N, C-alpha and C positions, 0 to 999 in steps of 0.2 A: 403494225403500222404506226402505233403511238410512239414506239421507240425510235422509229425512223424519223418521225416528225420532230421529236425532241433533239435528235442528233443534227438534223438539217436546219432547225430553227432554235438554236440555243438561247436566244434572247427573248423568246416569246414568253409572256406571262399571261396565263389564261384570264386573269381578272382585268388585264389591260387590253382586251380586245377592242380595237378602235379603228377609225377610218383607214389608216395605212395598212392594216392587216386584212382588209376585205379581200378575199380571194387567196389569202396566204395559205400555202399548203396545197392549193388546188391547181396551181400553174405548173404544168408538166416540165417546163424548161428549168424550173427552180428545184426539181426533185432529182435524186440520184437514179441511176439505172436500176439499182437494186430495189429501190422503193417503187418505181414504176412497175417492176415485175410483180411485186407484192399486190399492187392495185389490180393488175391484170388477173392474177390468180383469184383475188377476192371477188371481183366483178364477174368473172367466169363462173364462180361458185354460185353467186346470187342469181345470175341470169339464166343458168342452165338448170331447168327443173329436175333433171335426173340427178345431177350432182347435189342440188339442194335437198332433194328427198333423202339421198344417201347420208348427207351430213346431219339432217334432222334425226334420222334413225340412230346415228352414232351418238348424238347428244342425248337422246332419250334413253338409250341403253346405258350410257355412262352415268347419267344422273338419276334415272328412275322417275323422271318428270316427263309428262306428256306436253309437247309443244302444241299449242292451238294455232290452227291456220286461220289467219284473218285476211287472207288474200281475196276471197270471194264473199265477203259479208253482204247480206241483203241490204244493210243500212247504207252501203256505199255504192255509188254508181260511177261510171267512167267520166261523167261531166264534172265530178267533184275533184278531179286531179289537175294540177298545174302542168305536170309532165307525166311520164310513164311511171314514176315512183313516188311523187310527192303530192299529198292532198293539198287542195287550196285552203286558204286560211278560213274563209267564212262559211263555206258549205261543207267541204270534205272534213276539215279538222273538227268542226263543230259536230258533225254527224258521228265521227269516230269517237269523240270524247263522250257524246251522249250514249253511244253503244257501250263504251267501257264502264261508264257509271251504272248503266242498267245491269250489266253483267256482273260487276265486281263490287258494287257498293256494300253488299251484304257482308263481305269479308272485312270491311273497315270497322264493323261493330263487334267483331269477335274478340 
């Protein structure tokens, strides 16, 4: 998807993200049919639990790393989301950041 973005928006400079670019890359009418197909495949993968589980297993087998599931953390509840996938800034993001600090801060001192 990154390669498609670069091809479809050759004048985009990441450091120059500003008002005219708001929504850039997310407007379907501006994207090619090939890119839209990539998005469909990506979101089908993310939204279909069976495909996601299969993909996680493939990644774990290929890398030897166990992927931790943070989908149903006790520290997060449904009221902390802005929509189905994004934590809200003040409760959800703060709670998730607190969880990450509690879980992984020990690794920072190694």
